[in-house]
C-alpha positions in Angstrom: 57.8 -71.5 19.6 55.3 -68.7 19.1 53.5 -68.6 15.6 52.9 -65.1 14.0 51.0 -63.9 11.2 52.3 -61.3 9.2 50.0 -59.4 6.8 51.0 -56.8 4.5 50.5 -56.2 0.7 53.9 -54.7 0.1 56.1 -57.9 -0.9 59.2 -56.0 0.4 57.8 -55.2 3.8 56.3 -58.7 4.0 59.7 -60.4 3.1 61.6 -57.9 5.6 59.3 -58.8 8.5 59.2 -62.4 7.7 63.1 -62.6 7.8 63.7 -60.3 10.7 61.0 -62.3 12.8 62.2 -65.8 11.6 65.9 -64.6 12.9 64.5 -64.0 16.2 63.2 -67.7 16.6 59.7 -67.2 15.7 57.4 -69.6 13.5 56.0 -67.0 10.8 53.7 -67.3 8.4 53.2 -64.4 5.7 50.1 -63.4 3.9 49.9 -61.0 1.1 46.5 -59.5 2.0 43.6 -59.5 4.3 41.5 -62.2 2.5 44.5 -64.6 2.6 44.9 -63.9 6.3 41.4 -64.7 7.3 41.5 -67.8 5.5 44.8 -68.8 7.5 43.0 -67.6 10.8 39.9 -70.1 10.1 42.5 -73.0 9.7 45.5 -72.3 12.0 45.9 -71.0 15.3 48.6 -68.2 15.9 49.8 -66.2 19.2 50.3 -62.9 17.4 49.2 -60.9 14.1 51.0 -58.0 12.7 49.2 -56.4 10.0 49.4 -53.3 7.8 46.4 -50.6 8.0 46.4 -49.6 4.4 45.5 -52.7 2.4 42.8 -53.6 -0.2 40.2 -55.4 -0.6 40.2 -56.1 3.2 42.0 -53.2 5.2 43.8 -53.8 8.4 41.1 -52.2 10.6 38.3 -54.5 9.2 41.0 -57.4 9.5 41.6 -56.5 13.2 38.1 -56.2 14.0 37.1 -59.6 12.7 40.0 -61.1 14.2 39.4 -59.5 17.5 35.7 -61.0 17.5 36.7 -64.5 16.7 40.5 -64.7 18.3 40.2 -62.6 21.5 43.2 -64.3 23.0 45.5 -63.3 20.0 47.7 -60.5 20.3 47.4 -57.7 17.4 50.1 -55.4 16.4 49.2 -52.8 13.6 51.8 -51.2 11.2 51.0 -47.8 9.8 52.6 -45.4 7.5 50.2 -42.7 9.0 51.2 -42.5 12.4 48.6 -40.2 13.6 46.9 -40.4 17.1 43.7 -40.8 15.5 44.7 -44.0 13.7 46.5 -45.2 17.0 43.2 -44.7 19.1 40.8 -46.4 16.3 43.5 -49.4 16.3 43.6 -49.8 20.0 39.8 -49.2 20.6 39.0 -52.1 18.3 41.5 -54.3 20.2 45.2 -53.8 19.0 47.8 -54.6 21.5 49.9 -51.9 20.1 51.1 -50.0 16.9 54.1 -49.4 15.0 54.9 -46.5 12.2 56.7 -47.3 9.1 59.4 -46.8 8.6 59.9 -48.9 11.9 63.2 -49.4 14.1 64.4 -53.0 14.2 64.5 -52.8 18.1 61.2 -51.1 18.4 59.5 -54.0 16.1 61.3 -56.8 18.2 60.5 -55.2 21.8 56.8 -54.7 21.0 56.5 -58.4 19.6 58.1 -59.6 22.8 55.8 -57.4 25.0 52.7 -58.5 22.8 53.9 -62.3 23.2 54.3 -61.6 26.9 51.0 -60.3 27.3 49.4 -63.3 25.6 51.0 -65.8 27.4 49.9 -64.0 30.6 46.4 -64.5 29.5 46.6 -68.1 28.4 48.8 -69.5 31.2 47.2 -67.8 34.5 43.9 -69.9 34.5 45.1 -71.5 37.8 45.8 -68.0 39.4 42.7 -66.7 38.3 40.6 -69.5 39.8 42.1 -68.7 43.1 40.2 -65.3 43.2 36.9 -66.8 44.8 34.5 -64.5 46.6 36.6 -61.4 46.1 34.1 -59.3 48.0 35.0 -61.0 51.2 38.9 -60.0 50.7 40.7 -57.0 50.6 38.0 -54.9 51.8 36.1 -55.2 48.6 32.4 -55.5 49.2 30.4 -56.3 46.1 26.4 -57.1 46.5 25.8 -54.5 43.8 26.0 -55.1 40.1 28.5 -52.4 39.7 30.8 -53.6 42.2 30.5 -57.3 41.1 31.7 -55.9 37.4 34.7 -54.3 39.0 35.6 -57.8 40.8 34.8 -59.3 37.6 37.5 -57.2 36.0 39.9 -57.5 38.5 39.6 -61.5 38.3 40.2 -61.0 34.5 43.0 -58.4 34.7 45.0 -59.3 37.7 47.0 -62.3 36.3 48.3 -60.2 33.2 51.1 -57.6 33.4 48.8 -55.2 31.5 48.7 -51.5 32.7 45.4 -50.5 34.1 43.9 -47.2 34.9 41.4 -47.3 37.7 38.7 -44.3 37.8 36.6 -43.4 40.7 35.4 -40.5 43.0 37.6 -39.9 46.1 36.8 -42.5 48.9 35.4 -44.9 46.3 38.3 -47.7 47.2 40.8 -47.0 44.4 43.7 -48.2 46.4 41.8 -51.4 47.2 41.4 -52.3 43.8 44.9 -51.8 43.1 46.1 -54.0 45.9 43.8 -56.8 44.7 45.3 -56.3 41.3 48.6 -57.0 42.7 47.8 -59.6 45.3 46.1 -61.9 42.7 48.8 -61.2 40.0 52.1 -63.4 39.7 53.9 -60.3 41.1 52.0 -61.1 44.3 55.4 -62.0 46.3 57.1 -58.9 45.1 56.8 -55.4 46.2 53.7 -53.0 45.9 54.6 -49.4 46.1 51.9 -46.8 46.3 52.4 -43.1 45.6 49.9 -40.2 45.9 51.2 -38.1 42.9 49.1 -35.2 44.2 51.1 -35.1 47.7 54.5 -34.9 46.0 56.0 -31.5 45.3 56.5 -31.2 41.6 60.3 -30.1 42.2 60.9 -33.3 44.0 58.6 -35.7 42.0 61.3 -36.9 39.3 63.8 -37.7 42.1 61.0 -39.8 43.9 60.2 -41.6 40.9 63.6 -42.3 39.4 65.9 -41.7 42.2 69.0 -39.3 42.1 73.0 -39.8 42.1 75.3 -38.1 44.8 75.5 -34.5 44.2 72.7 -34.1 41.7 71.4 -31.1 43.3 71.8 -29.3 46.5 71.2 -31.6 49.6 71.8 -34.7 47.6 74.4 -36.2 49.7 74.1 -39.4 48.6 72.6 -41.7 45.7 69.0 -42.7 46.3 67.0 -45.2 44.4 63.5 -44.0 43.2 60.0 -45.7 43.3 60.6 -47.8 40.0 63.8 -49.3 41.3 62.2 -50.0 44.9 59.2 -51.5 42.9 61.4 -53.9 40.8 59.7 -57.0 39.9 56.3 -55.7 41.6 53.6 -53.3 41.2 53.8 -49.4 41.3 50.4 -47.6 42.1 50.4 -44.2 41.0 47.5 -42.4 42.6 45.9 -39.4 41.4 48.0 -39.5 38.4 46.3 -36.4 36.8 48.2 -34.2 39.2 51.6 -35.3 37.4 53.5 -32.5 35.9 53.7 -32.6 32.0 57.4 -32.9 32.1 57.3 -35.8 34.6 54.7 -37.3 32.2 56.9 -37.2 29.5 59.7 -39.0 31.3 57.1 -41.8 32.5 56.1 -42.5 28.8 59.8 -42.9 28.2 60.0 -45.4 31.1 56.7 -47.5 30.1 58.1 -47.6 26.4 61.9 -48.6 27.1 61.6 -50.3 30.7 64.6 -48.3 31.7 65.2 -45.5 34.2 67.7 -42.9 34.5 68.5 -41.1 38.0 68.3 -37.4 38.2 72.1 -36.2 37.6 73.2 -39.5 36.1 74.0 -40.6 32.9 73.4 -44.6 33.3 70.1 -46.4 32.5 68.7 -49.2 34.7 66.3 -51.9 33.6 63.4 -52.0 35.7 60.5 -54.6 35.4 57.4 -53.0 37.1 53.6 -53.3 36.4 51.9 -49.9 36.3 48.4 -49.2 38.0 47.5 -45.6 37.7 44.3 -44.0 39.2 42.3 -40.8 38.8 39.2 -39.0 40.2 38.7 -37.2 36.9 38.5 -38.2 33.5 41.9 -37.9 31.9 40.2 -37.4 28.5 38.9 -33.7 29.8 42.5 -32.7 31.0 43.9 -33.9 27.6 41.5 -31.4 26.0 43.0 -28.6 28.3 46.7 -29.7 27.5 47.2 -31.0 31.1 47.9 -34.5 30.1 49.7 -36.3 27.3 47.5 -38.1 25.1 50.1 -40.7 24.2 50.7 -41.5 27.8 47.0 -41.7 28.7 46.9 -44.5 25.8 49.8 -46.3 27.3 48.2 -46.1 30.9 44.6 -46.9 29.7 45.3 -50.4 28.4 42.5 -51.6 30.6 40.4 -49.1 32.5 38.2 -50.1 35.6 35.4 -47.8 36.9 34.3 -48.0 40.5 30.9 -46.5 40.9 30.0 -44.1 43.7 28.4 -45.4 46.8 25.2 -43.3 46.1 24.4 -45.5 43.0 24.9 -48.9 44.8 22.9 -48.9 48.1 23.0 -52.5 48.1 26.4 -52.2 49.2 25.9 -49.7 52.3 25.0 -52.6 55.0 27.3 -55.0 54.0 30.0 -52.4 54.0 28.7 -51.3 57.7 29.1 -55.0 58.9 32.6 -55.1 57.4 33.7 -51.7 59.0 32.1 -52.8 62.2 34.1 -56.2 62.2 37.4 -54.4 61.3 37.0 -51.8 64.1 35.6 -54.2 66.7 37.9 -57.2 66.2 37.2 -60.8 65.0 35.8 -62.2 68.3 33.9 -59.4 69.5 30.1 -59.2 69.3 29.2 -56.3 67.2 27.2 -53.5 68.3 23.3 -53.2 67.0 22.4 -50.9 64.3 18.8 -49.6 65.2 16.4 -48.9 62.5 16.4 -45.3 62.9 20.1 -45.2 62.3 19.9 -47.6 59.4 17.3 -45.3 58.0 19.7 -42.3 58.0 22.7 -44.2 56.7 20.3 -45.6 53.8 19.1 -42.3 52.9 22.3 -40.3 52.8 23.9 -39.3 49.5 27.5 -40.0 50.7 29.4 -37.6 48.5 32.7 -38.9 50.3 31.8 -42.4 49.6 33.1 -45.4 51.2 35.6 -43.3 53.0 33.0 -41.0 54.7 30.7 -44.1 55.6 33.7 -45.4 57.3 34.2 -42.2 59.2 30.6 -42.2 60.1 30.6 -45.7 61.7 33.8 -44.7 63.7 32.2 -41.8 64.9 29.0 -43.7 65.9 31.3 -46.5 67.7 33.0 -43.6 69.8 29.5 -42.5 71.3 27.7 -45.8 71.3 26.2 -46.9 74.6 24.8 -50.3 75.8 26.3 -51.7 72.5 23.8 -49.9 70.2 24.4 -47.4 67.2 21.4 -45.0 67.2 20.8 -41.9 65.2 22.1 -39.6 68.1 25.7 -41.4 67.8 25.9 -40.6 64.0 27.7 -37.4 62.9 25.0 -34.3 63.0 26.1 -33.4 59.4 24.6 -36.6 58.1 21.5 -36.5 60.2 20.6 -33.0 59.5 21.0 -33.4 55.6 18.8 -36.6 55.6 16.1 -35.1 57.9 16.0 -31.8 55.6 15.7 -33.8 52.6 12.7 -35.9 54.0 11.1 -32.5 55.0 11.7 -30.9 51.6 10.3 -34.0 50.0 13.8 -34.6 48.2 14.0 -37.8 50.2 11.2 -40.3 51.0 11.5 -41.7 54.3 11.8 -45.6 54.4 8.9 -45.4 56.8 6.5 -43.5 54.5 7.5 -45.9 51.5 5.9 -48.7 53.5 2.6 -47.1 54.6 -0.6 -48.7 53.3 1.5 -51.2 51.1 1.0 -54.8 50.6 3.8 -57.2 51.1 3.2 -58.0 47.3 3.3 -54.8 46.2 6.3 -53.8 48.2 8.3 -56.8 46.8 7.0 -55.8 43.4 8.2 -52.0 43.6 11.7 -53.3 44.9 12.0 -55.8 42.1 11.6 -52.8 39.5 13.8 -50.7 41.4 16.5 -53.5 41.3 15.9 -54.2 37.6 16.1 -50.6 36.4 19.5 -50.1 38.9 21.0 -53.1 37.2 19.9 -51.8 33.6 21.7 -48.3 34.6 24.9 -49.9 35.7 25.4 -51.6 32.2 24.5 -48.3 30.4 21.0 -49.3 29.2 22.1 -52.5 27.7 19.2 -54.9 28.7 21.1 -58.0 27.1 24.2 -57.3 29.4 21.6 -56.8 32.3 19.6 -60.1 31.8 22.9 -61.8 32.0 24.0 -60.2 35.0 20.3 -60.9 36.6 20.9 -64.6 35.7 17.6 -64.5 33.6 16.6 -64.7 29.8 16.0 -61.3 27.9 12.6 -62.4 27.3 12.0 -62.7 31.2 13.5 -59.2 31.7 11.4 -57.6 29.5 8.3 -59.5 30.9 9.1 -58.1 34.3 9.9 -54.5 33.3 7.0 -52.1 33.6 5.1 -51.7 30.6 5.0 -48.2 29.0 1.7 -46.6 28.4 0.9 -45.2 24.7 2.4 -42.0 24.3 5.2 -42.4 26.7 
């Protein structure tokens, strides 16, 4: 039986919540203030905490912060009489699963508690499933030699076994679809349907029908009833790519589906329950669209329970050669000897900026394979646009040729420079957090500081 800690300094509300949740079959423990709640958390284990925000001497936000630090696997729902977006944002940033405004509706409270407990159960009961995700970089086309991509794979490993909604960010061509498929493949829904839709490719006037379906006669041309993507993906995963292109009126309907787990066909009056995990993706930050009134803020917070950022290829050169090997193997077949990539071609590919990311690299390798002779990929087989861009960069000094980098340099000096470059790139990938960088590198923080170049006085 799930155990729930209820915290509110209003006796009437505390007793009401206790009565409602006890009636639903939960094992509840009431606490009249934050101090009492902290004492209980130190001695007992709870699956969920429901806490008011406006309390003294310890308010709900302080309680949430302390609970999130020490009891990461416990779900938290916040109660507030001040149902502002800013309050909700702060609560969810500090680790709250969701929030409910006072006065609350009984069915809303019960449904939110059920969802929070389902999320908690998914986190704690799927350790076996998570352990199956080994060497993710060798599966599903995800290559992860770089710290940035290893971080993405780690996020997939942690999040896949849950039912949490995920928002994937990344430039076009970085592999948002691959990450979405990996999240589905390593989830409890892996044997169910994975549906993917590019919101930018759907005409606005047809999007509602495609998403939710329509009944016969709903509009001109609707000669029969049609199920939508949500019904088709029931029990599985729905991947909404380029969700930033979704019209505001459809965003409103999507928000309602996420809240109620029900859809209504265009032209229909009946509601159909759907069980679908949503993974959304965007190549631009939704926060900027919110400021332009092009994206709903409340939908954003429903979608971005977990965010995964895929770094662009230009920031992870360690992945280029492994990606080339993966692409060559995919294009050539499992039992075919791979063509050789000569030194000049490799230098071009290493130095190019890859604005089209992995997709552009894949196109370049396919181009090279088409024009390859004698089982060798040379500079001449690469797209002229890529060769010209790199050679122009070398001539102008913007790019330093790999050949020139090695001139007059001892092996010790070269290895020292490459180590410094790798250390700095790792630090950059974790936003300058040297403690996290040391953890990713597998060295102590003291060793990292010792290896970093020492700044001169005045720098």
